[in-house]
MMTF fields as JSON, N, C-alpha, C and O atoms, coordinates in Angstrom:
{
  "mmtfVersion": "1.0.0",
  "mmtfProducer": "UNKNOWN",
  "numBonds": 339,
  "numAtoms": 340,
  "numGroups": 85,
  "numChains": 1,
  "numModels": 1,
  "chainsPerModel": [1],
  "groupsPerChain": [85],
  "chainIdList": ["A"],
  "bondAtomList": [4, 2, 8, 6, 12, 10, 16, 14, 20, 18, 24, 22, 28, 26, 32, 30, 36, 34, 40, 38, 44, 42, 48, 46, 52, 50, 56, 54, 60, 58, 64, 62, 68, 66, 72, 70, 76, 74, 80, 78, 84, 82, 88, 86, 92, 90, 96, 94, 100, 98, 104, 102, 108, 106, 112, 110, 116, 114, 120, 118, 124, 122, 128, 126, 132, 130, 136, 134, 140, 138, 144, 142, 148, 146, 152, 150, 156, 154, 160, 158, 164, 162, 168, 166, 172, 170, 176, 174, 180, 178, 184, 182, 188, 186, 192, 190, 196, 194, 200, 198, 204, 202, 208, 206, 212, 210, 216, 214, 220, 218, 224, 222, 228, 226, 232, 230, 236, 234, 240, 238, 244, 242, 248, 246, 252, 250, 256, 254, 260, 258, 264, 262, 268, 266, 272, 270, 276, 274, 280, 278, 284, 282, 288, 286, 292, 290, 296, 294, 300, 298, 304, 302, 308, 306, 312, 310, 316, 314, 320, 318, 324, 322, 328, 326, 332, 330, 336, 334],
  "bondOrderList": [1, 1, 1, 1, 1, 1, 1, 1, 1, 1, 1, 1, 1, 1, 1, 1, 1, 1, 1, 1, 1, 1, 1, 1, 1, 1, 1, 1, 1, 1, 1, 1, 1, 1, 1, 1, 1, 1, 1, 1, 1, 1, 1, 1, 1, 1, 1, 1, 1, 1, 1, 1, 1, 1, 1, 1, 1, 1, 1, 1, 1, 1, 1, 1, 1, 1, 1, 1, 1, 1, 1, 1, 1, 1, 1, 1, 1, 1, 1, 1, 1, 1, 1, 1],
  "groupList": [{"groupName": "MET", "atomNameList": ["N", "CA", "C", "O"], "elementList": ["N", "C", "C", "O"], "formalChargeList": [0, 0, 0, 0], "bondAtomList": [1, 0, 2, 1, 3, 2], "bondOrderList": [1, 1, 2], "singleLetterCode": "M", "chemCompType": "L-PEPTIDE LINKING"}, {"groupName": "SER", "atomNameList": ["N", "CA", "C", "O"], "elementList": ["N", "C", "C", "O"], "formalChargeList": [0, 0, 0, 0], "bondAtomList": [1, 0, 2, 1, 3, 2], "bondOrderList": [1, 1, 2], "singleLetterCode": "S", "chemCompType": "L-PEPTIDE LINKING"}, {"groupName": "ASP", "atomNameList": ["N", "CA", "C", "O"], "elementList": ["N", "C", "C", "O"], "formalChargeList": [0, 0, 0, 0], "bondAtomList": [1, 0, 2, 1, 3, 2], "bondOrderList": [1, 1, 2], "singleLetterCode": "D", "chemCompType": "L-PEPTIDE LINKING"}, {"groupName": "PRO", "atomNameList": ["N", "CA", "C", "O"], "elementList": ["N", "C", "C", "O"], "formalChargeList": [0, 0, 0, 0], "bondAtomList": [1, 0, 2, 1, 3, 2], "bondOrderList": [1, 1, 2], "singleLetterCode": "P", "chemCompType": "L-PEPTIDE LINKING"}, {"groupName": "HIS", "atomNameList": ["N", "CA", "C", "O"], "elementList": ["N", "C", "C", "O"], "formalChargeList": [0, 0, 0, 0], "bondAtomList": [1, 0, 2, 1, 3, 2], "bondOrderList": [1, 1, 2], "singleLetterCode": "H", "chemCompType": "L-PEPTIDE LINKING"}, {"groupName": "GLN", "atomNameList": ["N", "CA", "C", "O"], "elementList": ["N", "C", "C", "O"], "formalChargeList": [0, 0, 0, 0], "bondAtomList": [1, 0, 2, 1, 3, 2], "bondOrderList": [1, 1, 2], "singleLetterCode": "Q", "chemCompType": "L-PEPTIDE LINKING"}, {"groupName": "ALA", "atomNameList": ["N", "CA", "C", "O"], "elementList": ["N", "C", "C", "O"], "formalChargeList": [0, 0, 0, 0], "bondAtomList": [1, 0, 2, 1, 3, 2], "bondOrderList": [1, 1, 2], "singleLetterCode": "A", "chemCompType": "L-PEPTIDE LINKING"}, {"groupName": "GLY", "atomNameList": ["N", "CA", "C", "O"], "elementList": ["N", "C", "C", "O"], "formalChargeList": [0, 0, 0, 0], "bondAtomList": [1, 0, 2, 1, 3, 2], "bondOrderList": [1, 1, 2], "singleLetterCode": "G", "chemCompType": "PEPTIDE LINKING"}, {"groupName": "THR", "atomNameList": ["N", "CA", "C", "O"], "elementList": ["N", "C", "C", "O"], "formalChargeList": [0, 0, 0, 0], "bondAtomList": [1, 0, 2, 1, 3, 2], "bondOrderList": [1, 1, 2], "singleLetterCode": "T", "chemCompType": "L-PEPTIDE LINKING"}, {"groupName": "VAL", "atomNameList": ["N", "CA", "C", "O"], "elementList": ["N", "C", "C", "O"], "formalChargeList": [0, 0, 0, 0], "bondAtomList": [1, 0, 2, 1, 3, 2], "bondOrderList": [1, 1, 2], "singleLetterCode": "V", "chemCompType": "L-PEPTIDE LINKING"}, {"groupName": "LYS", "atomNameList": ["N", "CA", "C", "O"], "elementList": ["N", "C", "C", "O"], "formalChargeList": [0, 0, 0, 0], "bondAtomList": [1, 0, 2, 1, 3, 2], "bondOrderList": [1, 1, 2], "singleLetterCode": "K", "chemCompType": "L-PEPTIDE LINKING"}, {"groupName": "ARG", "atomNameList": ["N", "CA", "C", "O"], "elementList": ["N", "C", "C", "O"], "formalChargeList": [0, 0, 0, 0], "bondAtomList": [1, 0, 2, 1, 3, 2], "bondOrderList": [1, 1, 2], "singleLetterCode": "R", "chemCompType": "L-PEPTIDE LINKING"}, {"groupName": "GLU", "atomNameList": ["N", "CA", "C", "O"], "elementList": ["N", "C", "C", "O"], "formalChargeList": [0, 0, 0, 0], "bondAtomList": [1, 0, 2, 1, 3, 2], "bondOrderList": [1, 1, 2], "singleLetterCode": "E", "chemCompType": "L-PEPTIDE LINKING"}, {"groupName": "LEU", "atomNameList": ["N", "CA", "C", "O"], "elementList": ["N", "C", "C", "O"], "formalChargeList": [0, 0, 0, 0], "bondAtomList": [1, 0, 2, 1, 3, 2], "bondOrderList": [1, 1, 2], "singleLetterCode": "L", "chemCompType": "L-PEPTIDE LINKING"}, {"groupName": "ILE", "atomNameList": ["N", "CA", "C", "O"], "elementList": ["N", "C", "C", "O"], "formalChargeList": [0, 0, 0, 0], "bondAtomList": [1, 0, 2, 1, 3, 2], "bondOrderList": [1, 1, 2], "singleLetterCode": "I", "chemCompType": "L-PEPTIDE LINKING"}, {"groupName": "TYR", "atomNameList": ["N", "CA", "C", "O"], "elementList": ["N", "C", "C", "O"], "formalChargeList": [0, 0, 0, 0], "bondAtomList": [1, 0, 2, 1, 3, 2], "bondOrderList": [1, 1, 2], "singleLetterCode": "Y", "chemCompType": "L-PEPTIDE LINKING"}, {"groupName": "CYS", "atomNameList": ["N", "CA", "C", "O"], "elementList": ["N", "C", "C", "O"], "formalChargeList": [0, 0, 0, 0], "bondAtomList": [1, 0, 2, 1, 3, 2], "bondOrderList": [1, 1, 2], "singleLetterCode": "C", "chemCompType": "L-PEPTIDE LINKING"}, {"groupName": "TRP", "atomNameList": ["N", "CA", "C", "O"], "elementList": ["N", "C", "C", "O"], "formalChargeList": [0, 0, 0, 0], "bondAtomList": [1, 0, 2, 1, 3, 2], "bondOrderList": [1, 1, 2], "singleLetterCode": "W", "chemCompType": "L-PEPTIDE LINKING"}],
  "groupTypeList": [0, 1, 2, 2, 3, 4, 5, 6, 6, 2, 6, 7, 8, 9, 1, 9, 3, 3, 1, 8, 6, 2, 5, 3, 6, 10, 3, 10, 11, 10, 3, 11, 1, 10, 3, 3, 9, 12, 11, 5, 7, 13, 11, 14, 6, 12, 15, 16, 12, 6, 4, 7, 14, 1, 11, 15, 8, 9, 17, 11, 6, 14, 10, 6, 7, 10, 13, 11, 6, 10, 10, 14, 7, 11, 16, 9, 14, 14, 3, 14, 12, 2, 7, 3, 11],
  "groupIdList": [1, 2, 3, 4, 5, 6, 7, 8, 9, 10, 11, 12, 13, 14, 15, 16, 17, 18, 19, 20, 21, 22, 23, 24, 25, 26, 27, 28, 29, 30, 31, 32, 33, 34, 35, 36, 37, 38, 39, 40, 41, 42, 43, 44, 45, 46, 47, 48, 49, 50, 51, 52, 53, 54, 55, 56, 57, 58, 59, 60, 61, 62, 63, 64, 65, 66, 67, 68, 69, 70, 71, 72, 73, 74, 75, 76, 77, 78, 79, 80, 81, 82, 83, 84, 85],
  "secStructList": [7, 7, 7, 7, 6, 6, 1, 7, 1, 7, 6, 6, 7, 7, 7, 7, 7, 7, 7, 6, 6, 1, 1, 7, 7, 7, 7, 7, 7, 7, 7, 7, 7, 7, 7, 7, 7, 7, 7, 7, 3, 3, 3, 2, 2, 2, 2, 2, 2, 2, 2, 6, 7, 7, 2, 2, 2, 2, 2, 2, 2, 2, 2, 2, 6, 1, 1, 7, 7, 3, 3, 3, 6, 6, 3, 3, 3, 3, 3, 6, 6, 7, 7, 7, 7],
  "xCoordList": [-32.068, -30.733, -30.122, -30.284, -29.458, -28.927, -27.431, -26.72, -27.086, -25.712, -24.626, -23.43, -25.075, -24.326, -23.233, -23.528, -21.853, -20.857, -20.67, -20.205, -21.079, -20.969, -21.918, -21.696, -23.018, -24.009, -23.711, -23.508, -23.728, -23.315, -24.432, -25.516, -24.112, -25.136, -26.043, -27.217, -25.51, -26.378, -26.587, -25.987, -27.369, -27.621, -28.262, -28.01, -29.085, -29.695, -28.941, -29.481, -27.708, -26.929, -25.886, -25.426, -25.546, -24.69, -23.397, -23.55, -22.315, -21.089, -20.662, -20.418, -20.579, -20.243, -18.758, -18.369, -18.049, -16.681, -16.713, -17.682, -15.755, -15.785, -15.73, -15.135, -16.348, -16.326, -15.038, -14.341, -14.652, -13.5, -13.476, -12.411, -14.564, -14.799, -14.183, -13.833, -14.043, -13.559, -12.168, -11.576, -11.612, -10.015, -9.357, -9.984, -8.139, -7.415, -7.073, -6.869, -7.004, -6.769, -5.174, -4.358, -4.848, -3.613, -2.894, -3.551, -1.682, -1.064, -0.908, -0.581, -1.134, -1.122, 0.323, 1.134, 0.696, 2.134, 2.26, 1.355, 3.446, 3.989, 4.118, 4.567, 3.662, 3.889, 5.381, 6.084, 5.806, 7.169, 7.566, 6.873, 8.583, 9.02, 10.169, 11.242, 9.663, 10.464, 11.286, 10.766, 12.492, 13.301, 12.55, 11.962, 12.656, 12.068, 12.661, 13.863, 11.939, 12.396, 12.406, 11.486, 13.487, 13.686, 12.856, 12.924, 12.088, 11.152, 12.142, 13.065, 11.642, 12.38, 11.705, 12.321, 10.214, 9.541, 8.195, 7.767, 7.544, 6.098, 5.129, 5.424, 3.927, 2.783, 2.294, 2.688, 1.451, 1.033, 0.282, 0.545, -0.653, -1.234, -0.398, -0.508, 0.553, 1.503, 2.448, 2.823, 2.801, 3.54, 2.784, 3.38, 1.458, 0.71, 0.424, 0.42, 0.196, 0.026, 1.351, 1.226, 2.58, 3.905, 4.185, 4.823, 3.77, 4.22, 2.963, 3.065, 1.796, 0.674, 0.236, -0.166, 0.36, -0.377, -1.313, -1.496, -1.866, -3.1, -2.476, -1.275, -3.293, -2.901, -2.744, -1.819, -3.669, -3.567, -2.312, -1.765, -1.855, -0.477, 0.553, 1.495, 0.448, 1.514, 1.696, 2.769, 0.393, 0.327, 0.872, 1.695, 0.467, 1.098, 2.478, 3.086, 3.088, 4.528, 5.229, 6.352, 4.563, 5.134, 5.08, 5.999, 4.034, 3.874, 4.718, 5.18, 5.052, 5.969, 7.405, 8.189, 7.757, 9.082, 9.798, 10.991, 8.898, 9.64, 9.657, 10.211, 8.984, 8.969, 9.051, 8.256, 10.005, 10.066, 9.262, 9.098, 8.598, 7.674, 8.009, 8.472, 7.787, 7.746, 6.558, 6.121, 6.02, 4.821, 5.381, 6.258, 4.81, 5.089, 3.743, 3.048, 3.366, 2.02, 1.084, 1.246, 0.076, -0.915, -0.51, -1.225, 0.755, 0.989, 1.972, 2.805, 1.927, 2.813, 3.689, 3.17, 5.1, 5.836, 6.855, 7.55, 6.888, 7.795, 8.972, 8.727, 10.376, 11.472, 11.687, 11.51, 12.061, 12.324, 13.19, 12.898, 14.314, 15.307, 14.868, 15.364, 13.847, 13.248, 12.418, 11.573, 12.583, 11.678, 11.314, 11.764, 10.575, 10.194, 11.465, 12.321, 11.666, 12.756, 12.717, 13.685],
  "yCoordList": [-14.695, -14.368, -15.631, -16.696, -15.527, -16.708, -16.992, -16.126, -18.129, -18.71, -18.209, -18.466, -17.555, -17.251, -16.252, -15.117, -16.718, -15.901, -14.484, -13.423, -14.69, -13.581, -12.532, -11.451, -12.71, -11.795, -11.054, -11.666, -9.65, -8.711, -8.989, -9.447, -8.682, -8.681, -7.689, -7.861, -6.438, -5.281, -5.127, -4.203, -5.902, -5.919, -4.622, -4.168, -3.893, -2.804, -1.533, -0.468, -1.574, -0.143, -0.197, -1.241, 0.965, 1.425, 2.013, 2.927, 1.651, 2.244, 3.59, 3.567, 4.619, 5.969, 6.41, 6.384, 6.763, 7.113, 8.573, 9.304, 8.949, 10.1, 11.254, 11.087, 12.416, 13.402, 14.219, 14.136, 15.001, 15.572, 16.896, 17.424, 17.295, 18.406, 18.122, 19.072, 16.801, 16.242, 16.267, 16.345, 16.185, 16.036, 17.472, 18.469, 17.514, 18.817, 19.176, 18.307, 20.502, 21.012, 20.831, 21.024, 20.501, 20.302, 21.705, 22.631, 21.925, 23.263, 23.46, 22.498, 24.719, 25.071, 25.219, 25.797, 24.75, 24.84, 26.201, 26.709, 26.763, 28.083, 27.879, 26.844, 29.018, 28.832, 28.972, 29.656, 28.216, 28.259, 29.641, 30.197, 30.1, 31.421, 31.154, 30.593, 31.725, 31.489, 32.807, 33.904, 32.713, 33.956, 34.588, 33.96, 36.036, 36.804, 36.533, 36.281, 36.566, 36.112, 37.57, 38.386, 37.618, 38.755, 38.676, 37.691, 39.663, 39.532, 39.813, 40.619, 38.905, 38.758, 39.541, 39.961, 39.803, 40.459, 40.912, 40.642, 41.596, 42.081, 41.32, 40.896, 41.162, 40.669, 41.812, 42.971, 41.421, 42.452, 43.587, 44.739, 43.352, 44.403, 45.362, 46.582, 44.676, 45.466, 46.339, 47.456, 45.76, 46.577, 47.62, 48.666, 47.508, 48.678, 49.746, 50.933, 49.357, 50.326, 51.095, 52.276, 50.552, 51.167, 52.041, 53.084, 51.691, 52.541, 53.419, 54.216, 53.236, 54.054, 53.835, 54.747, 52.544, 52.185, 51.06, 50.463, 50.822, 49.8, 48.333, 48.131, 47.469, 45.968, 45.75, 45.09, 46.321, 46.254, 46.654, 46.027, 47.796, 48.279, 47.357, 47.095, 46.829, 45.988, 44.577, 44.11, 44.041, 42.936, 43.329, 42.61, 44.301, 44.713, 44.853, 44.501, 45.422, 45.458, 44.183, 44.008, 43.24, 41.914, 41.17, 40.422, 41.383, 40.662, 41.316, 40.575, 42.709, 43.257, 42.848, 42.98, 42.406, 42.049, 43.295, 43.308, 44.31, 45.314, 45.212, 46.022, 44.121, 43.866, 42.423, 41.67, 41.941, 40.476, 40.067, 40.834, 38.805, 38.38, 36.957, 36.468, 36.201, 34.749, 34.264, 34.927, 33.256, 32.786, 31.738, 30.925, 31.835, 30.92, 30.596, 31.392, 29.214, 28.734, 29.564, 29.601, 30.238, 30.985, 32.551, 33.358, 32.897, 34.27, 34.585, 33.728, 35.752, 36.308, 37.288, 38.276, 37.064, 37.849, 38.752, 38.18, 39.952, 40.822, 41.049, 41.439, 40.797, 40.969, 42.38, 43.299, 42.606, 43.955, 44.744, 45.917, 44.204, 44.812, 45.41, 46.41, 44.674, 45.024, 46.293, 46.345, 47.246, 48.302, 48.333, 47.493, 49.223, 49.358, 49.489, 50.256, 48.717, 48.776, 49.822, 49.933],
  "zCoordList": [29.727, 29.015, 28.51, 29.105, 27.475, 26.644, 27.103, 27.612, 26.899, 27.342, 26.201, 26.339, 25.188, 23.998, 24.381, 24.756, 24.277, 24.761, 23.736, 24.153, 22.486, 21.439, 21.617, 21.072, 22.354, 22.366, 23.828, 24.877, 23.679, 24.953, 25.91, 25.551, 27.18, 28.197, 28.139, 28.466, 27.667, 27.446, 26.053, 25.504, 25.336, 23.861, 23.561, 22.445, 24.374, 23.904, 24.095, 23.799, 24.579, 24.732, 23.717, 23.253, 23.403, 22.319, 22.939, 23.75, 22.69, 23.174, 22.464, 21.257, 23.099, 22.448, 22.804, 23.972, 21.893, 22.326, 23.023, 22.817, 23.765, 24.602, 23.558, 22.494, 23.864, 22.987, 23.016, 24.027, 22.007, 21.914, 22.927, 23.246, 23.32, 24.147, 25.562, 26.262, 25.999, 27.088, 27.274, 28.35, 25.957, 25.926, 25.964, 25.605, 26.393, 26.38, 24.986, 24.138, 24.726, 23.333, 23.056, 23.957, 21.929, 21.348, 21.262, 20.787, 21.655, 21.418, 19.947, 19.251, 19.384, 18.172, 17.654, 18.378, 16.479, 16.068, 15.413, 14.749, 15.642, 15.169, 13.623, 13.131, 12.858, 11.277, 11.155, 11.899, 10.089, 9.799, 9.199, 8.347, 9.635, 9.052, 8.03, 8.252, 6.763, 5.746, 5.36, 5.56, 4.84, 4.724, 3.554, 2.673, 3.673, 2.611, 1.239, 1.16, 0.21, -1.026, -2.04, -2.101, -2.664, -3.419, -4.643, -5.378, -4.883, -6.049, -7.337, -7.447, -8.218, -9.622, -10.637, -11.617, -10.415, -11.407, -10.944, -9.822, -11.82, -11.448, -12.308, -13.425, -11.718, -12.421, -13.387, -13.267, -14.305, -15.311, -14.631, -14.976, -13.671, -12.977, -12.3, -12.419, -11.49, -10.839, -11.729, -11.373, -12.897, -13.773, -14.377, -14.635, -14.674, -15.184, -14.178, -14.503, -13.018, -12.018, -11.661, -11.337, -11.689, -11.447, -12.716, -12.572, -13.861, -15.127, -15.58, -16.513, -14.887, -15.286, -16.791, -17.514, -17.162, -18.564, -18.404, -17.343, -19.468, -19.557, -19.573, -19.755, -19.39, -19.596, -21.062, -21.535, -21.76, -23.22, -23.84, -24.747, -23.275, -23.854, -23.412, -24.161, -22.221, -21.863, -22.756, -23.136, -22.981, -23.837, -25.274, -25.841, -25.747, -27.003, -27.116, -28.127, -25.991, -26.013, -25.846, -26.318, -25.15, -25.012, -26.401, -26.737, -27.158, -28.326, -29.312, -30.18, -29.364, -30.093, -29.91, -30.85, -28.86, -28.329, -27.567, -27.263, -27.318, -26.561, -24.983, -24.241, -24.606, -23.255, -22.993, -23.555, -22.134, -21.964, -20.989, -20.04, -21.0, -19.922, -19.966, -20.996, -18.82, -18.59, -17.905, -16.965, -18.237, -17.537, -16.493, -16.783, -15.294, -14.198, -13.68, -13.049, -14.022, -13.454, -14.384, -15.604, -13.714, -14.277, -14.406, -15.0, -13.762, -13.633, -14.798, -15.093, -15.473, -16.374, -15.654, -15.135, -15.582, -14.765, -15.737, -16.577, -15.594, -16.236, -15.263, -14.122, -15.711, -15.049, -14.599, -15.399, -13.362, -12.711, -13.445, -13.675, -13.88, -14.752, -16.021, -16.539, -16.499, -17.867, -17.739, -16.846, -18.507, -18.536, -20.062, -20.841, -20.4, -21.864, -22.539, -22.1, -23.69, -24.458, -25.671, -26.422]
}
């Protein structure tokens, strides 16, 4: 054995951290409850289903100005108070 203080006495062994299975499980957090949000409008598919019309008809109505629509992110929303004009 050498007198080098930087060399470990057990040079051939590797230190392994304790496994997570030995540790107690952390308690799960409760999901945050958000107050219900009042819907301001319907997506195109929801509007079509509610009014029994096709997506193509809705898009033509939007383009013709008979129906208002607003784009929010990737979704196109038709305000609830709007019906066919």
